[in-house]
N, C-alpha and C positions, 0 to 999 in steps of 0.2 A: 514472442513478438519478433517479426522479421526485421532485417536491417533497414529496408525501405520504409517500413512504418515507423520505426524508431527514429531514424534520421529525419524523416519528414516531419515528425512531431517536434524534434529538436529545432528544426528550421522555423517552424511555426511559433514555438515558444520564445526564440531569441529576439523576436521583434519587440517584446515588451518586458523581458527580464534578462538578467545577466547570468544567472546560474540555474542549473537543474541537475538532478541526480536520480539514479535508479537505486532504490533501497529494497532490501529483502526483509520481510517480517511475516511471521505466521505461515511460512511456506509459500508466500506469494511475493511477486515483485511489483513495485509501484514507481511510476515516473512522477517525481515531485519537483516543485520549485517553491521558493519562499512565498508564503501567503496562501498556499493551497490547503484546502480542507478535504481530508479523505477518511474513509471508513476502512479500518483494518480489523483483523481478528482480535478478539478481546485480550486486553493487556491487564496485568494485575497491578495497576497503579490507581490512585485516587484522582477524581476530577480536579483539574487545575494544576496538577503536577507536571513538571517538565521531564521529558524523556529524551534520551540520546540514542540514535541508531548508528552503530559502528559498522554494520554489514552493508557497505555502499559498493555497488557493483560498477557504477559508471558516474563520472562527474563531468559536466560541461561548463566551462567558465570562459567568457570572452571568446567564443567560437573555437576553443581548444578542448578537445575531448580526451579524457583520461579514462581508459578502460582497465579495470582491475583483473588480476589473475589469482584467485577468483574475485577478490575484493580489493578496493583501493585502501591501502594500509593507513594513510594519513587523513582520510576523509571522515567526516562525522556530520550527521544531520540532526539538528535540534528541533524538537516538536513540543507542543503543549496539548495535554489531554482536555478536550472540550466536554465530552459526555460519553456515557456508556448507554447501550440500548440493545434492543433485539430487532432483527430483520423481520420482513413479512413472513407470514405463516406459509409453510409448504405442506401440502397434503400428500401423504404416502398411502396408497391404497393397493392392497394385495388381494388377489382374487384367483381362485382355481375353479374352472368351469366344472359343473356336475358333481362337485365334492362338498357342497355346502360350506365352503371355506372363504371367508373374507375378513380382512383386517384394515381398519382405517386409523392412521397415526398422523399427528401433526408435529411439526418441528419449526422452531424459531431460532435462528443462529444468532448468538450474542456477538456484538461488535463494539469497537471503541472508535469514536470520531476524534481525529487529531488535526491540529493546524501546524503546518511547517513554519517554524520561526526563522531558521537559517541553515545554510550549508557552509561548513568550514573545511578548509584544506590546511593540513599541516599543523 
């Protein structure tokens, strides 16, 4: 995500929230704020359980941005697991011309839907 896109998104978010953060989970980064519902890579926790993300890359509170190197040491994001599920089916089709070779495989990626409860500093 480029700086213009990130800071533009931060400016848009600050009109109706006080905090936001960039968290890293499952090898991906997510821009979150309290009350957001997002789908992340599958987590090994039960539905209804609360989870804490300590790998916070950026925190914005009251128009003050704190960027971690590589993460903000004192920041923590609390979330609640809403449900587990599978994404839409993807079709993988392999074909070699003139060789009578074809393979059709389907894949559904598992995910966990979480709701961000709060962002804590310190």
